mmCIF file of the N, C-alpha and C atoms, coordinates in Angstrom:
data_MODEL
# 
_entry.id   MODEL 
# 
loop_
_atom_site.group_PDB 
_atom_site.id 
_atom_site.type_symbol 
_atom_site.label_atom_id 
_atom_site.label_alt_id 
_atom_site.label_comp_id 
_atom_site.label_asym_id 
_atom_site.label_entity_id 
_atom_site.label_seq_id 
_atom_site.pdbx_PDB_ins_code 
_atom_site.Cartn_x 
_atom_site.Cartn_y 
_atom_site.Cartn_z 
_atom_site.occupancy 
_atom_site.B_iso_or_equiv 
_atom_site.pdbx_formal_charge 
_atom_site.auth_seq_id 
_atom_site.auth_comp_id 
_atom_site.auth_asym_id 
_atom_site.auth_atom_id 
_atom_site.pdbx_PDB_model_num 
ATOM 1   N N  . MET A 1 1  ? 93.006  82.156 119.273 1.00 0.00 ? 1  MET A N  1 
ATOM 2   C CA . MET A 1 1  ? 92.864  80.813 118.465 1.00 0.00 ? 1  MET A CA 1 
ATOM 3   C C  . MET A 1 1  ? 94.469  80.669 118.790 1.00 0.00 ? 1  MET A C  1 
ATOM 4   N N  . GLU A 1 2  ? 94.754  79.221 119.039 1.00 0.00 ? 2  GLU A N  1 
ATOM 5   C CA . GLU A 1 2  ? 96.181  78.895 119.736 1.00 0.00 ? 2  GLU A CA 1 
ATOM 6   C C  . GLU A 1 2  ? 96.307  77.499 118.711 1.00 0.00 ? 2  GLU A C  1 
ATOM 7   N N  . ILE A 1 3  ? 97.569  77.694 118.480 1.00 0.00 ? 3  ILE A N  1 
ATOM 8   C CA . ILE A 1 3  ? 98.162  76.123 117.665 1.00 0.00 ? 3  ILE A CA 1 
ATOM 9   C C  . ILE A 1 3  ? 99.353  76.076 118.488 1.00 0.00 ? 3  ILE A C  1 
ATOM 10  N N  . LYS A 1 4  ? 99.421  74.912 118.767 1.00 0.00 ? 4  LYS A N  1 
ATOM 11  C CA . LYS A 1 4  ? 100.991 74.454 119.846 1.00 0.00 ? 4  LYS A CA 1 
ATOM 12  C C  . LYS A 1 4  ? 101.953 73.510 118.596 1.00 0.00 ? 4  LYS A C  1 
ATOM 13  N N  . VAL A 1 5  ? 102.859 73.561 118.937 1.00 0.00 ? 5  VAL A N  1 
ATOM 14  C CA . VAL A 1 5  ? 104.084 73.240 118.407 1.00 0.00 ? 5  VAL A CA 1 
ATOM 15  C C  . VAL A 1 5  ? 104.469 72.294 119.009 1.00 0.00 ? 5  VAL A C  1 
ATOM 16  N N  . HIS A 1 6  ? 104.544 70.997 118.634 1.00 0.00 ? 6  HIS A N  1 
ATOM 17  C CA . HIS A 1 6  ? 105.551 69.933 119.259 1.00 0.00 ? 6  HIS A CA 1 
ATOM 18  C C  . HIS A 1 6  ? 106.627 69.649 118.582 1.00 0.00 ? 6  HIS A C  1 
ATOM 19  N N  . ASP A 1 7  ? 107.894 69.820 119.407 1.00 0.00 ? 7  ASP A N  1 
ATOM 20  C CA . ASP A 1 7  ? 109.063 68.678 118.804 1.00 0.00 ? 7  ASP A CA 1 
ATOM 21  C C  . ASP A 1 7  ? 109.212 69.803 117.687 1.00 0.00 ? 7  ASP A C  1 
ATOM 22  N N  . ASN A 1 8  ? 108.991 70.879 117.832 1.00 0.00 ? 8  ASN A N  1 
ATOM 23  C CA . ASN A 1 8  ? 109.756 71.871 116.540 1.00 0.00 ? 8  ASN A CA 1 
ATOM 24  C C  . ASN A 1 8  ? 109.281 71.464 115.201 1.00 0.00 ? 8  ASN A C  1 
ATOM 25  N N  . GLN A 1 9  ? 107.946 70.802 115.250 1.00 0.00 ? 9  GLN A N  1 
ATOM 26  C CA . GLN A 1 9  ? 107.103 70.818 113.501 1.00 0.00 ? 9  GLN A CA 1 
ATOM 27  C C  . GLN A 1 9  ? 106.523 72.145 113.249 1.00 0.00 ? 9  GLN A C  1 
ATOM 28  N N  . ILE A 1 10 ? 107.328 72.864 112.903 1.00 0.00 ? 10 ILE A N  1 
ATOM 29  C CA . ILE A 1 10 ? 106.241 74.329 112.363 1.00 0.00 ? 10 ILE A CA 1 
ATOM 30  C C  . ILE A 1 10 ? 105.510 73.756 111.304 1.00 0.00 ? 10 ILE A C  1 
ATOM 31  N N  . GLU A 1 11 ? 105.961 73.293 110.124 1.00 0.00 ? 11 GLU A N  1 
ATOM 32  C CA . GLU A 1 11 ? 105.162 72.933 108.917 1.00 0.00 ? 11 GLU A CA 1 
ATOM 33  C C  . GLU A 1 11 ? 104.041 72.228 109.296 1.00 0.00 ? 11 GLU A C  1 
ATOM 34  N N  . ASN A 1 12 ? 103.936 71.409 110.365 1.00 0.00 ? 12 ASN A N  1 
ATOM 35  C CA . ASN A 1 12 ? 102.585 70.804 110.749 1.00 0.00 ? 12 ASN A CA 1 
ATOM 36  C C  . ASN A 1 12 ? 101.767 71.689 111.374 1.00 0.00 ? 12 ASN A C  1 
ATOM 37  N N  . ALA A 1 13 ? 102.239 72.322 112.011 1.00 0.00 ? 13 ALA A N  1 
ATOM 38  C CA . ALA A 1 13 ? 101.683 73.573 113.018 1.00 0.00 ? 13 ALA A CA 1 
ATOM 39  C C  . ALA A 1 13 ? 100.799 74.738 112.188 1.00 0.00 ? 13 ALA A C  1 
ATOM 40  N N  . ILE A 1 14 ? 101.776 75.083 110.811 1.00 0.00 ? 14 ILE A N  1 
ATOM 41  C CA . ILE A 1 14 ? 101.134 75.798 110.122 1.00 0.00 ? 14 ILE A CA 1 
ATOM 42  C C  . ILE A 1 14 ? 100.176 75.000 109.032 1.00 0.00 ? 14 ILE A C  1 
ATOM 43  N N  . LYS A 1 15 ? 100.127 73.708 109.098 1.00 0.00 ? 15 LYS A N  1 
ATOM 44  C CA . LYS A 1 15 ? 99.065  73.359 108.223 1.00 0.00 ? 15 LYS A CA 1 
ATOM 45  C C  . LYS A 1 15 ? 98.019  73.346 109.229 1.00 0.00 ? 15 LYS A C  1 
ATOM 46  N N  . SER A 1 16 ? 97.964  72.671 110.340 1.00 0.00 ? 16 SER A N  1 
ATOM 47  C CA . SER A 1 16 ? 97.231  72.980 111.294 1.00 0.00 ? 16 SER A CA 1 
ATOM 48  C C  . SER A 1 16 ? 96.218  74.515 111.426 1.00 0.00 ? 16 SER A C  1 
ATOM 49  N N  . LEU A 1 17 ? 97.264  75.598 111.429 1.00 0.00 ? 17 LEU A N  1 
ATOM 50  C CA . LEU A 1 17 ? 96.539  76.654 111.382 1.00 0.00 ? 17 LEU A CA 1 
ATOM 51  C C  . LEU A 1 17 ? 95.491  77.011 110.227 1.00 0.00 ? 17 LEU A C  1 
ATOM 52  N N  . LYS A 1 18 ? 96.161  76.782 109.257 1.00 0.00 ? 18 LYS A N  1 
ATOM 53  C CA . LYS A 1 18 ? 95.443  76.956 107.825 1.00 0.00 ? 18 LYS A CA 1 
ATOM 54  C C  . LYS A 1 18 ? 94.273  76.307 107.996 1.00 0.00 ? 18 LYS A C  1 
ATOM 55  N N  . ARG A 1 19 ? 93.843  75.260 108.211 1.00 0.00 ? 19 ARG A N  1 
ATOM 56  C CA . ARG A 1 19 ? 92.871  74.164 108.518 1.00 0.00 ? 19 ARG A CA 1 
ATOM 57  C C  . ARG A 1 19 ? 92.002  74.860 109.366 1.00 0.00 ? 19 ARG A C  1 
ATOM 58  N N  . GLN A 1 20 ? 92.151  75.333 110.578 1.00 0.00 ? 20 GLN A N  1 
ATOM 59  C CA . GLN A 1 20 ? 91.859  75.862 111.426 1.00 0.00 ? 20 GLN A CA 1 
ATOM 60  C C  . GLN A 1 20 ? 91.035  77.297 110.696 1.00 0.00 ? 20 GLN A C  1 
ATOM 61  N N  . LEU A 1 21 ? 91.818  77.824 110.372 1.00 0.00 ? 21 LEU A N  1 
ATOM 62  C CA . LEU A 1 21 ? 91.422  78.977 109.431 1.00 0.00 ? 21 LEU A CA 1 
ATOM 63  C C  . LEU A 1 21 ? 90.262  79.231 108.518 1.00 0.00 ? 21 LEU A C  1 
ATOM 64  N N  . MET A 1 22 ? 90.501  78.132 107.716 1.00 0.00 ? 22 MET A N  1 
ATOM 65  C CA . MET A 1 22 ? 89.549  77.722 106.855 1.00 0.00 ? 22 MET A CA 1 
ATOM 66  C C  . MET A 1 22 ? 88.294  77.168 107.256 1.00 0.00 ? 22 MET A C  1 
ATOM 67  N N  . LYS A 1 23 ? 88.367  76.328 108.180 1.00 0.00 ? 23 LYS A N  1 
ATOM 68  C CA . LYS A 1 23 ? 86.911  75.978 109.161 1.00 0.00 ? 23 LYS A CA 1 
ATOM 69  C C  . LYS A 1 23 ? 86.240  76.809 109.547 1.00 0.00 ? 23 LYS A C  1 
ATOM 70  N N  . ASP A 1 24 ? 86.702  77.501 110.059 1.00 0.00 ? 24 ASP A N  1 
ATOM 71  C CA . ASP A 1 24 ? 86.096  79.061 110.797 1.00 0.00 ? 24 ASP A CA 1 
ATOM 72  C C  . ASP A 1 24 ? 85.854  80.417 109.521 1.00 0.00 ? 24 ASP A C  1 
ATOM 73  N N  . GLY A 1 25 ? 86.214  79.995 108.665 1.00 0.00 ? 25 GLY A N  1 
ATOM 74  C CA . GLY A 1 25 ? 85.950  80.872 107.510 1.00 0.00 ? 25 GLY A CA 1 
ATOM 75  C C  . GLY A 1 25 ? 86.604  82.295 107.468 1.00 0.00 ? 25 GLY A C  1 
ATOM 76  N N  . ILE A 1 26 ? 87.388  82.297 108.105 1.00 0.00 ? 26 ILE A N  1 
ATOM 77  C CA . ILE A 1 26 ? 88.349  83.563 108.581 1.00 0.00 ? 26 ILE A CA 1 
ATOM 78  C C  . ILE A 1 26 ? 89.197  84.010 107.271 1.00 0.00 ? 26 ILE A C  1 
ATOM 79  N N  . LEU A 1 27 ? 89.457  82.832 106.301 1.00 0.00 ? 27 LEU A N  1 
ATOM 80  C CA . LEU A 1 27 ? 90.366  83.490 105.081 1.00 0.00 ? 27 LEU A CA 1 
ATOM 81  C C  . LEU A 1 27 ? 89.398  83.674 104.407 1.00 0.00 ? 27 LEU A C  1 
ATOM 82  N N  . LYS A 1 28 ? 88.268  83.128 104.034 1.00 0.00 ? 28 LYS A N  1 
ATOM 83  C CA . LYS A 1 28 ? 87.089  83.709 103.121 1.00 0.00 ? 28 LYS A CA 1 
ATOM 84  C C  . LYS A 1 28 ? 86.839  85.042 103.645 1.00 0.00 ? 28 LYS A C  1 
ATOM 85  N N  . GLU A 1 29 ? 86.691  85.509 104.661 1.00 0.00 ? 29 GLU A N  1 
ATOM 86  C CA . GLU A 1 29 ? 86.176  86.693 105.336 1.00 0.00 ? 29 GLU A CA 1 
ATOM 87  C C  . GLU A 1 29 ? 87.498  87.364 104.511 1.00 0.00 ? 29 GLU A C  1 
ATOM 88  N N  . LEU A 1 30 ? 88.656  87.128 104.954 1.00 0.00 ? 30 LEU A N  1 
ATOM 89  C CA . LEU A 1 30 ? 89.625  88.113 104.651 1.00 0.00 ? 30 LEU A CA 1 
ATOM 90  C C  . LEU A 1 30 ? 89.354  88.641 103.247 1.00 0.00 ? 30 LEU A C  1 
ATOM 91  N N  . LYS A 1 31 ? 89.637  87.544 102.334 1.00 0.00 ? 31 LYS A N  1 
ATOM 92  C CA . LYS A 1 31 ? 89.332  87.774 100.904 1.00 0.00 ? 31 LYS A CA 1 
ATOM 93  C C  . LYS A 1 31 ? 88.463  88.660 100.290 1.00 0.00 ? 31 LYS A C  1 
ATOM 94  N N  . LEU A 1 32 ? 87.198  88.675 100.958 1.00 0.00 ? 32 LEU A N  1 
ATOM 95  C CA . LEU A 1 32 ? 86.240  89.337 100.423 1.00 0.00 ? 32 LEU A CA 1 
ATOM 96  C C  . LEU A 1 32 ? 86.382  90.884 100.949 1.00 0.00 ? 32 LEU A C  1 
ATOM 97  N N  . ARG A 1 33 ? 87.083  91.022 102.137 1.00 0.00 ? 33 ARG A N  1 
ATOM 98  C CA . ARG A 1 33 ? 87.083  92.541 102.598 1.00 0.00 ? 33 ARG A CA 1 
ATOM 99  C C  . ARG A 1 33 ? 88.575  93.053 102.063 1.00 0.00 ? 33 ARG A C  1 
ATOM 100 N N  . ARG A 1 34 ? 88.996  92.102 100.851 1.00 0.00 ? 34 ARG A N  1 
ATOM 101 C CA . ARG A 1 34 ? 90.335  93.334 100.784 1.00 0.00 ? 34 ARG A CA 1 
ATOM 102 C C  . ARG A 1 34 ? 89.866  94.325 99.580  1.00 0.00 ? 34 ARG A C  1 
ATOM 103 N N  . ALA A 1 35 ? 88.539  94.416 99.330  1.00 0.00 ? 35 ALA A N  1 
ATOM 104 C CA . ALA A 1 35 ? 88.469  95.628 98.112  1.00 0.00 ? 35 ALA A CA 1 
ATOM 105 C C  . ALA A 1 35 ? 86.942  95.362 98.621  1.00 0.00 ? 35 ALA A C  1 
ATOM 106 N N  . TYR A 1 36 ? 86.089  96.781 98.123  1.00 0.00 ? 36 TYR A N  1 
ATOM 107 C CA . TYR A 1 36 ? 84.968  97.132 98.423  1.00 0.00 ? 36 TYR A CA 1 
ATOM 108 C C  . TYR A 1 36 ? 84.075  96.156 97.508  1.00 0.00 ? 36 TYR A C  1 
ATOM 109 N N  . GLU A 1 37 ? 83.210  96.167 98.148  1.00 0.00 ? 37 GLU A N  1 
ATOM 110 C CA . GLU A 1 37 ? 81.643  95.028 97.540  1.00 0.00 ? 37 GLU A CA 1 
ATOM 111 C C  . GLU A 1 37 ? 80.829  95.982 97.211  1.00 0.00 ? 37 GLU A C  1 
ATOM 112 N N  . LYS A 1 38 ? 80.294  96.071 95.983  1.00 0.00 ? 38 LYS A N  1 
ATOM 113 C CA . LYS A 1 38 ? 79.153  97.004 95.988  1.00 0.00 ? 38 LYS A CA 1 
ATOM 114 C C  . LYS A 1 38 ? 77.968  96.353 96.046  1.00 0.00 ? 38 LYS A C  1 
ATOM 115 N N  . PRO A 1 39 ? 77.200  97.084 96.898  1.00 0.00 ? 39 PRO A N  1 
ATOM 116 C CA . PRO A 1 39 ? 75.640  96.215 97.739  1.00 0.00 ? 39 PRO A CA 1 
ATOM 117 C C  . PRO A 1 39 ? 74.916  95.462 96.877  1.00 0.00 ? 39 PRO A C  1 
ATOM 118 N N  . SER A 1 40 ? 74.938  95.737 95.414  1.00 0.00 ? 40 SER A N  1 
ATOM 119 C CA . SER A 1 40 ? 74.263  94.750 94.577  1.00 0.00 ? 40 SER A CA 1 
ATOM 120 C C  . SER A 1 40 ? 74.563  93.685 94.502  1.00 0.00 ? 40 SER A C  1 
ATOM 121 N N  . VAL A 1 41 ? 76.273  93.784 94.629  1.00 0.00 ? 41 VAL A N  1 
ATOM 122 C CA . VAL A 1 41 ? 77.114  92.440 93.908  1.00 0.00 ? 41 VAL A CA 1 
ATOM 123 C C  . VAL A 1 41 ? 77.300  91.465 95.408  1.00 0.00 ? 41 VAL A C  1 
ATOM 124 N N  . LYS A 1 42 ? 77.464  92.096 96.520  1.00 0.00 ? 42 LYS A N  1 
ATOM 125 C CA . LYS A 1 42 ? 77.357  91.569 97.658  1.00 0.00 ? 42 LYS A CA 1 
ATOM 126 C C  . LYS A 1 42 ? 75.824  90.893 98.173  1.00 0.00 ? 42 LYS A C  1 
ATOM 127 N N  . LYS A 1 43 ? 74.605  91.329 97.712  1.00 0.00 ? 43 LYS A N  1 
ATOM 128 C CA . LYS A 1 43 ? 73.493  90.681 97.538  1.00 0.00 ? 43 LYS A CA 1 
ATOM 129 C C  . LYS A 1 43 ? 73.472  89.508 96.623  1.00 0.00 ? 43 LYS A C  1 
ATOM 130 N N  . LYS A 1 44 ? 73.705  89.792 95.130  1.00 0.00 ? 44 LYS A N  1 
ATOM 131 C CA . LYS A 1 44 ? 73.990  88.441 94.616  1.00 0.00 ? 44 LYS A CA 1 
ATOM 132 C C  . LYS A 1 44 ? 74.715  87.355 95.053  1.00 0.00 ? 44 LYS A C  1 
ATOM 133 N N  . ARG A 1 45 ? 75.953  87.725 95.599  1.00 0.00 ? 45 ARG A N  1 
ATOM 134 C CA . ARG A 1 45 ? 76.914  86.577 96.136  1.00 0.00 ? 45 ARG A CA 1 
ATOM 135 C C  . ARG A 1 45 ? 75.882  85.999 97.521  1.00 0.00 ? 45 ARG A C  1 
ATOM 136 N N  . LYS A 1 46 ? 75.507  86.728 98.185  1.00 0.00 ? 46 LYS A N  1 
ATOM 137 C CA . LYS A 1 46 ? 74.748  86.085 99.192  1.00 0.00 ? 46 LYS A CA 1 
ATOM 138 C C  . LYS A 1 46 ? 73.597  85.067 98.794  1.00 0.00 ? 46 LYS A C  1 
ATOM 139 N N  . GLN A 1 47 ? 72.765  85.589 97.786  1.00 0.00 ? 47 GLN A N  1 
ATOM 140 C CA . GLN A 1 47 ? 71.487  84.636 97.099  1.00 0.00 ? 47 GLN A CA 1 
ATOM 141 C C  . GLN A 1 47 ? 72.004  83.764 96.471  1.00 0.00 ? 47 GLN A C  1 
ATOM 142 N N  . ARG A 1 48 ? 73.341  83.520 96.028  1.00 0.00 ? 48 ARG A N  1 
ATOM 143 C CA . ARG A 1 48 ? 74.375  82.646 95.395  1.00 0.00 ? 48 ARG A CA 1 
ATOM 144 C C  . ARG A 1 48 ? 74.648  81.380 96.080  1.00 0.00 ? 48 ARG A C  1 
ATOM 145 N N  . GLU A 1 49 ? 75.216  81.810 97.316  1.00 0.00 ? 49 GLU A N  1 
ATOM 146 C CA . GLU A 1 49 ? 75.712  81.293 98.782  1.00 0.00 ? 49 GLU A CA 1 
ATOM 147 C C  . GLU A 1 49 ? 74.592  80.325 99.118  1.00 0.00 ? 49 GLU A C  1 
ATOM 148 N N  . ALA A 1 50 ? 73.251  81.029 99.449  1.00 0.00 ? 50 ALA A N  1 
ATOM 149 C CA . ALA A 1 50 ? 72.162  80.726 100.056 1.00 0.00 ? 50 ALA A CA 1 
ATOM 150 C C  . ALA A 1 50 ? 71.683  79.598 99.136  1.00 0.00 ? 50 ALA A C  1 
ATOM 151 N N  . ARG A 1 51 ? 71.708  79.687 97.892  1.00 0.00 ? 51 ARG A N  1 
ATOM 152 C CA . ARG A 1 51 ? 71.096  78.676 96.951  1.00 0.00 ? 51 ARG A CA 1 
ATOM 153 C C  . ARG A 1 51 ? 71.923  77.581 97.085  1.00 0.00 ? 51 ARG A C  1 
ATOM 154 N N  . ARG A 1 52 ? 73.124  77.612 96.966  1.00 0.00 ? 52 ARG A N  1 
ATOM 155 C CA . ARG A 1 52 ? 74.279  76.489 97.183  1.00 0.00 ? 52 ARG A CA 1 
ATOM 156 C C  . ARG A 1 52 ? 73.811  75.855 98.442  1.00 0.00 ? 52 ARG A C  1 
ATOM 157 N N  . ARG A 1 53 ? 73.959  76.346 99.655  1.00 0.00 ? 53 ARG A N  1 
ATOM 158 C CA . ARG A 1 53 ? 73.487  75.573 100.544 1.00 0.00 ? 53 ARG A CA 1 
ATOM 159 C C  . ARG A 1 53 ? 72.392  74.757 100.199 1.00 0.00 ? 53 ARG A C  1 
ATOM 160 N N  . ARG A 1 54 ? 71.205  75.630 100.046 1.00 0.00 ? 54 ARG A N  1 
ATOM 161 C CA . ARG A 1 54 ? 69.811  74.897 99.820  1.00 0.00 ? 54 ARG A CA 1 
ATOM 162 C C  . ARG A 1 54 ? 69.911  73.621 99.018  1.00 0.00 ? 54 ARG A C  1 
ATOM 163 N N  . GLN A 1 55 ? 70.841  73.811 97.837  1.00 0.00 ? 55 GLN A N  1 
ATOM 164 C CA . GLN A 1 55 ? 70.966  72.320 97.170  1.00 0.00 ? 55 GLN A CA 1 
ATOM 165 C C  . GLN A 1 55 ? 71.924  71.562 97.536  1.00 0.00 ? 55 GLN A C  1 
ATOM 166 N N  . LYS A 1 56 ? 72.818  71.975 98.517  1.00 0.00 ? 56 LYS A N  1 
ATOM 167 C CA . LYS A 1 56 ? 73.653  71.116 99.383  1.00 0.00 ? 56 LYS A CA 1 
ATOM 168 C C  . LYS A 1 56 ? 72.755  70.022 100.093 1.00 0.00 ? 56 LYS A C  1 
ATOM 169 N N  . ALA A 1 57 ? 71.531  70.838 101.075 1.00 0.00 ? 57 ALA A N  1 
ATOM 170 C CA . ALA A 1 57 ? 70.900  70.462 101.772 1.00 0.00 ? 57 ALA A CA 1 
ATOM 171 C C  . ALA A 1 57 ? 69.847  69.230 101.242 1.00 0.00 ? 57 ALA A C  1 
ATOM 172 N N  . ALA A 1 58 ? 69.256  69.801 99.935  1.00 0.00 ? 58 ALA A N  1 
ATOM 173 C CA . ALA A 1 58 ? 68.562  68.909 99.272  1.00 0.00 ? 58 ALA A CA 1 
ATOM 174 C C  . ALA A 1 58 ? 69.180  67.402 98.547  1.00 0.00 ? 58 ALA A C  1 
ATOM 175 N N  . ARG A 1 59 ? 69.984  67.647 98.238  1.00 0.00 ? 59 ARG A N  1 
ATOM 176 C CA . ARG A 1 59 ? 70.866  66.655 98.018  1.00 0.00 ? 59 ARG A CA 1 
ATOM 177 C C  . ARG A 1 59 ? 71.349  65.507 98.934  1.00 0.00 ? 59 ARG A C  1 
ATOM 178 N N  . ARG A 1 60 ? 71.202  66.067 100.217 1.00 0.00 ? 60 ARG A N  1 
ATOM 179 C CA . ARG A 1 60 ? 71.938  65.380 101.756 1.00 0.00 ? 60 ARG A CA 1 
ATOM 180 C C  . ARG A 1 60 ? 70.472  64.486 101.840 1.00 0.00 ? 60 ARG A C  1 
ATOM 181 N N  . PHE A 1 61 ? 69.221  65.157 102.020 1.00 0.00 ? 61 PHE A N  1 
ATOM 182 C CA . PHE A 1 61 ? 68.249  64.538 102.351 1.00 0.00 ? 61 PHE A CA 1 
ATOM 183 C C  . PHE A 1 61 ? 67.689  63.591 101.517 1.00 0.00 ? 61 PHE A C  1 
ATOM 184 N N  . SER A 1 62 ? 67.745  63.933 100.109 1.00 0.00 ? 62 SER A N  1 
ATOM 185 C CA . SER A 1 62 ? 67.173  62.856 99.008  1.00 0.00 ? 62 SER A CA 1 
ATOM 186 C C  . SER A 1 62 ? 67.630  61.706 98.796  1.00 0.00 ? 62 SER A C  1 
ATOM 187 N N  . ARG A 1 63 ? 69.122  61.546 99.924  1.00 0.00 ? 63 ARG A N  1 
ATOM 188 C CA . ARG A 1 63 ? 69.428  60.050 99.824  1.00 0.00 ? 63 ARG A CA 1 
ATOM 189 C C  . ARG A 1 63 ? 68.922  59.066 100.559 1.00 0.00 ? 63 ARG A C  1 
# 
């Protein structure tokens, strides 16, 4: 991943980097890997995320 800094605008480059990391899901992955997640908790989280994606897709198609 590469972020270019133009005219010493470091703040804008940092914002751009954070935006890119969030878009790629790296920050979320980092947060999840900070501590061990039991398999049962991991399974429930995955199910919750899948349900959320399905509901979001259903809302999009029902319009």
